[in-house]
C-alpha positions, 0 to 999 in steps of 0.5 A, a space after each residue: 585135762 580140759 576139753 578144747 570145746 566150750 560147750 556148757 553143762 547139760 541143763 540142770 534142775 533141782 533133781 539133777 543138780 546133786 548128780 552133777 555136783 557129785 561128778 565135779 567131786 569125782 563121785 557118783 550119787 544116785 537117788 534112792 526112793 524112800 518108799 520102795 528103796 530102788 536106785 534110779 537114774 536119771 534123777 527125777 522128782 518121783 520114783 518111776 516104779 512107785 511114784 513116791 516123791 521122796 528120795 535120798 542121795 546115795 554115793 555108789 560104786 559106778 563099776 558095771 558091765 557093758 550091755 550094748 554099744 555103738 560107734 558114733 561116726 558123725 558129730 552131732 555138733 560142730 564142737 565135737 567134730 574132732 572127737 569122732 569116731 567114739 563109742 557110746 555104751 549102755 552100762 548096767 551098774 553093779 548098783 542097779 541102774 543102766 546108764 548111757 555113757 561114752 566109753 574111753 579106750 573101747 578096743 576089745 569091748 564086748 557084751 558083758 565087758 567090765 568097766 569102771 568110771 572115769 571123770 572127764 572134766 570139761 571147762 564148765 562141767 564134769 562128764 561121767 565116762 567109763 573105761 574097760 577094766 584091765 
C-alpha cells in the first residue's frame, strides 16, 4: 500500500544507500565493523567504537524489544497531518543496535514488548517500521 504523501526518501550517501536499498527489497542490512566486529546503526563511514573505516554489510533479523516510546500528536510537516497521532519507539534489536522507528498497531505497548519489522512502502522509498508481536 502506498502512502498518500509524496515526501521523497531521506537523504542518502555512500554509507546509507545499501541500507535503503535493502529496505526496498524487504530486508534489513546493517554494517559490521571489520576490525572490532560490532554491528552499527545508523550507517556511517567509521566505527564509533574503534574508528576503523572498514565494514561489511550483514542482513539481520530485525526482531527486538521496545526500550521506550512516545506518542506524536503534532505533525512536523503538513504532509503528515493525517497520520497523527502515531507512536515512535526506540527498539533494541536482538542483533544489537538500537533504532528509532514508527510503531504500527501500538495498542498495549509496554517496556520490553516484542516487535517485528514491517516494511512500509512510500511512493519513492521504503520505511522500516515495527509492529507488536501477537
